[in-house]
Structure formats: structure tokens, C-alpha cells
N, C-alpha and C positions, 0 to 999 in steps of 0.2 A: 165496802170500799170507802176510804176516808174522803172528806171534801177536797183535801189537797190532791189526792190521786185523781179524783174526777176532773179537777181543774187542769192537771197536767195532761190527761188524755184528751180533753177538749182542745188544748193548745197544740197538740201534735198535728203536724201537717201531713198531707197525703204523701209527700216525699219521705218524711220520717217513717211513716208506716211501711212504705215499700222497701226502704233501706234495711228494715228488720227481716225482710223475706229474702230467700235465696233463689233468685231467678238467674240461673247460670246462662240462659240463652238470651238474656236481655242486654243490649248494648247501651250502657249509660251515656255514651257520647252521641248516640243517634239523636238528631234534632227533634224528631217526633216524640221520642221517649222523654227528652228534656222538657218539651212543651207539656206533655201529658202529666208530668210530675209537679208542674208549677201550680201553686195556689194563687189565684188572682185576688187582688184587692178590690172589693166591690165598689162600683161607681167611680172608679178611677182608671186612667189609662194603664194598661199592662204592657211593658216592653218585653215581648216574648223572647227575643234573642239577645237582649241586652245591648244592642247597637243602634236602636232607634229606627230600624228598617222594617219592623213588623210590630204593630201595636194593636191592642184590642181593648174595647171598653164595653161592658155589659149595659144594655139598654133595658131589657126585661129579663129578670131572672128565670131560669128554668128549674126543673126538678133536680134537687141536689143529688150528687153522686151518680149521675147517669151519663157521664162522658163516654163517647165512643172509643173503641180500641182499634188498633191497626187491623185493616181488612174488613171492619164492620161496614155494612151498607147504610149510608146516611141519606135521608130524604130532606132536602133543604130548599129554601127560597133564597135567591141571591140577586141583589141589585148593585151594579158597580157604576161609579161615576168618576169623571176626571176632576181635577182641582177646581175647574170653573163651574162644576155642577152638571155638566153634560152627561146624560146617562149613556153608557157604552155597552153594558151587559145586563141581561135580565133572564134569570132561569127560575121557573116556578115548578115546585114539586119534582125537582130533578133528583135522581138517585145516583150517588157516587160511592165508590169504594175507597174508604179512607186509607191513605198511605200508598196508593197506587198511581199517584200523580195524574189522576184524571182531571184535576183542576190545577191551576198554577200553584207553585209550592207554598206561597204565603197563605192561601186559603186552606190548603191541606194541613198545614201546621196549626193554624188558628182554630179550625173546626174541632181539632183534638182537645181544645180547652173549653168547649161549650157543653152545657147540659141540654138535655132534651127539653124543648119548649123555650129555650133561651133565644133572645134577639140581641145581636151585638153589632157594634160598629168596628170595622177593621180597616186599618190604613197600611198599605203595602207599598214599599219602595220598589223601584224598577227591578232591582236585582232579584226579587222574589215574586215579581209579576211578569210582565212581558219584555223586560230588559231593553236592550238597545235596538231590538228589532221592531217592537210594538206588535200590534195585531190589526191588520186591515179590516174594515176601512176606517174604524173610529178611534183606535188607540194608537197614539203616536209613539215613536221611539222614546225611551227614557221617561215614560209617564209614571207618576205616583198615582195609585188607584185607591178610591174610597168606597168601601163596601158596606152595605147593610145585609146581614145574614141572619136567617131564622132557621134553627135546627129543629125540624118538625118530628122526626122519628129516627130510631136506630134499631137495626137488627143484625144478628150475626151472619157472617158469610155461610152459605150452605156448604155442607160437606161435599167436596168435589166427587168423591166416590159414589155418592148417592144421587148425583145429578143425572138427568136424562140427556139424550143427544142434543135436543134443541137448545136447552139451557147452556150446555157446555159450549156449543158452537157460538151461541150469542155472547157469552162472557169472553171466550177466547178471541173472537173477532173484534170485540170492543177494545180489548187490550192491544191487539195488533194495530188497529187503526189509530189508537192514541200513540202508540210507539212510532207509527209513520209520521204523525203530526210533530212529535218532538224531533224526529230525525230531519224532517224538512226544515226545522228551525235551527239545525246544526247543534242539537243537544243530544249527542249520541249516548251519553251515559244514562240519561233519563229514558231514552228509547230502549236501551238494553233492558232496563228494569221492567218496562211494559212488555217487551217481547218474552222475557222469561216467565212473567205471570201468565201470558197467553198460553205458553206451553204447558203450564200446570193444568189448565182446563181442557186442553186438546189431547192430552195423553190418554191411551187406553186404560180401562179400569179392570181390575181382576175381581171385583166384588159384585158382579152381576147377580149372584144368587141372593143378595140382600135386597134387591130392588123388586118393585112391582113388575109384573109381566110387561105392562105397557111402557115401562121405563128402561127395559133391557135394550142395550144398543145392538143393532143387527150388524151383519158383516158389511153390508153396503154403507151403513152409517159410519162404521169404523174406517172404511176406505175414504169417506169424505173427511173425517177428522184427520186422517193421515195426510191428505192433500193440503188441508189447512195448516197442519204442523210444518209441512214442507215450505209453505209460503213464509211462515214465521221464522224458520231456521235460516232461510235465504236472507230475510231482512235483518235478522240478528247478526249474521256474518258481516253484512255491509256496515252495521254500526260498530262491530268489534274491530273491523279494519280501520275505521276512523279513529278509534282509541288506541290503535297499534297493538291490540291484543291478538297477535297473529296466530298463536297456538289455539286459542279459544275459537277464533274465526275458522281455522282449518277444521276443527272438530265439528263446527256447525255446518259447513258445506259438505263435509263427509256424511253427515246425517241425511242431508238432502240427496246426495248421490247414491247412498245405499238404497233409498226408496225409488230413485229415478236417475239411473246413470247417464241419461241423455238430457238432463236439465241444463240448458245452455247458460242460464244465469249463474248456477252453482259452479259450472266448469270455468266460466270467465272469472268469477271471484276467487276460485281456487288458484287459477293462474296468476292473478294479481297478488295473492298472499304469498305464493312461492317466489314471485318476483321480489316482493318486499323482503323476504327472508334471504335473498341472494341465491336461491336455487334456480338459476336461469335455464339450465337444460330441462329440468322437470317442468318448469313453467311453460316453456315453448311447447313441450309435448302435450300438456293439458290444453293450452290455447289452440293448438292445431286441431285437437279433437272438437273443441267448441266451434272453430271456423268451418269444419266440415258440416256441422249441423246448422250453422247460420253464416253462410259465406258472405252475406251482405252487411254484416255487423261492422260498422265503422270503429266501434270501441275495441272489438277483438282485433281487427286489422291493425289499428294504431298501437295497441299493446304488443302485438307480435313484432311489429316493425321496430319498436323501441328495444325489445328484448334481443332481437337478432343483431342489431347494432352493438348492443352491450356484449353479446356473446362473441362477436367478431373481435371487439376490442380486448376482451378477456383472453381470447386465443392468442392474439398478437403479443399481449403482455407476457403470457406464459412462455412463448417462444423466445422473447428477449431475455427473460430470466434464465432459461436454459442456456442460451448463448453465453451469458455472463458467468454462469456456473461452470460450463464445460469448455468454453472458448470456441472460436470459429475455426473449423478444420482448414478452410481455404487460406485464412490468414496465417495459420500455423505452418502450412506447407510453403507459402510464399516466404515467410520469415526464415524457415529452414534453408530454402534455396539461397536466400540472401546471405545467410551465415556461411554456407558451404562456399559460395562464390567469393565472399570476402576472404575466407580462409585460403582458397586457392590463389587469390591475388597476392595475399600476404606471403605465401610460400614462394611464388614466382619472383616476387620482389627480393626476398631473402636470398634465393639462389643467384639471382643476377648480381647482387652485391658481393656475394662470396666469390662468384666467377671473376668479377672485376678486380677484386683484391688479389686473387691468385695471379691473374695476368700481370698486374702491376709489379708484384714481387718477382715474378719470372723475368720481367724486363730488366729489373735492377741487377739481378744475378748475371744475366747475359752481358750487360754493359760492363760490369766489373771484370768478368773473365776476358772480355775482348780488349779492354784497355788496361 
């Protein structure tokens, strides 16, 4: 290889290298992918998203070419401060799964640019931190956060099919709880992402023959995983309703009801979905089933009351439409009688006029003959 070729190869960036490969399943517009393809300028601030809202500067270099990939498990130390220097977050040797929004989005994106052993300063604007809500008790709404992060270790996500019951349940519940956290902050899209990942870990596996005997999942453990999946599907439906993804939400609640037809939460949410879709009669039927199981639920009673009022208005509206289309029979009969009556009156008047005319003519004739 010539010295010129060697120089060209050294100057090729990570992004140039990846562009030469054919990764059909990689979305080049994914922010995490964009971040992972960026080559930082050493000892300078790197504007990760190009809008000044997420910046990173390397303080201590790590081992070159050891950046984590999506779903890798990263062990990190994190210290977060406000602009005034007040420490508001501190995590030591915490393990997170990259790309699963187990941290705020800014950290998720920035850690993808770090090598193992690297220490970096990361500045995150509110949009990619805790936004207009903040985080009680220490992080106020609209706060820009300043982090010192050390990426200590990275390992690949274990194959789900090879995981035992305890590990699956642990991973699945952690994703579900994180989804609940995002949902409570009114971030349903991020909650949906977490819930879908939870389902990946809580689904049954058909590869038990590959496992050690102690890792094979028993029937009772499968039942527990099924119950955990039911919780996730119920939560997923709630988040999907918030994003108005009603067909997807209906599929989620139906997954719950197949496992447990008497699940009140799922019945209530199915009723709400059908209500949103305008299927009022079906919604009332489903909610009445839920009310029988939980007659004291104020939410169910309120939803039923709203639906019954709408259903009554719909029925009245339909009747009015039919009247306009077909006409009112009573009004038609009355109109017909008035027409006949008017016709008879006109006839009588005409004959009266004719009779009067004849009488007048007869009088003239008699007068002439007489005189």
C-alpha cells in the first residue's frame, strides 16, 4: 500500500466507513445512529445535534473504538448539577441499557459517543433533560443540566431466549416501571417504547432445550410471566390511547382479555377506545360488563353516563333525519285534508256563482216577455 493510500485510510471517518457498508435495517435518521456515526474533535465541545442543545467535551480519553451500541449494557458513573453548581443527581456504578430511555434522552445520546474508560462533560438543554416539568425535589422546570459522566464498562445484551425466569422478569419489570415513569410525565411515546421492550423479555421462549436444566422455565413461572405481560399490555393500551393510536390500543387490550376476560381495567379501556372510535353501542356493552365486575367504579359510571347521553342524542338525530327524508305522515294527512277542504269550498263557490248567473238571466227573460 502506498503512503498516499495509507494517509487516505487514516483520514476516513467512522461515518465514511459505515456508509460503505449495506445495513438495510439501520435508520440513518435515528438520532442515536447519527450520534454514533459522529467523530468528535478531541478537547473541544462537540455539538451532537447541531442545535446547541446537547454538547459533549472529552475530559479523559477512553480506549479507542469501544463505543457502545444500541441495547448494550453500560456501567457508568453520573454526577449532574444545575447551572449554579448545585448537585442534583449522582449515580455510581449504575447499569443502563443504551437506547431504551432508561436515562434522560440527552444522556442516552451522549453516552453513545463515549469510549470505555472515557470521562466527559455533557451539557443538556431542558428539551433533552427534564423539560418543562423538572424533577422533584431538586431539578426545577426548564433547567439546563451539567453532567460529568464516566463510562466504565460495556457488555452486549444477553440473548433473551437464553435468559432464565428471574433475569427475564427483572429486565421486563424494569422496562415496565420506566415506562410508567415516562407515562406519569405525560410522555406516552417514550412510555410505549419501554412497554414494548418489556414485552420482549416477558414473552415465552421456545428454546428451552438449549438451556441448562436450572434455567428452564417451569409452567408456574410461565404463568407469572403471563401475568406480568398482562400488566404491560394494559399500560401499553393506556399510552396508545393518549397518542390516539386506537387500533393498536384495541389490539393491546384484546391481548389482556384473551388471558383474563374479566380484567376490569382492560374492559374499561376497551370501552373508552370504542367510544373514541364512535362505536357507542359496542362501547356501552363493554362498559356494562365492566360495571358488573366493579359496580363502585366512578370512572366506569361516568363513562357510561356520557355514552348513554350521546347514544340518546344519536337516536334523536337519526329520527329527525328519517323525518326529513320520508316526511311526517300526520303533517301529510293534515295537508291532504286542507287541500280537499279547500277544493270543496272552491267547488261550492263556483256553483253558487253559476246559480246566481242563471237566476239573473232568467229574470231578464221573464221581464222582457211580460212587458
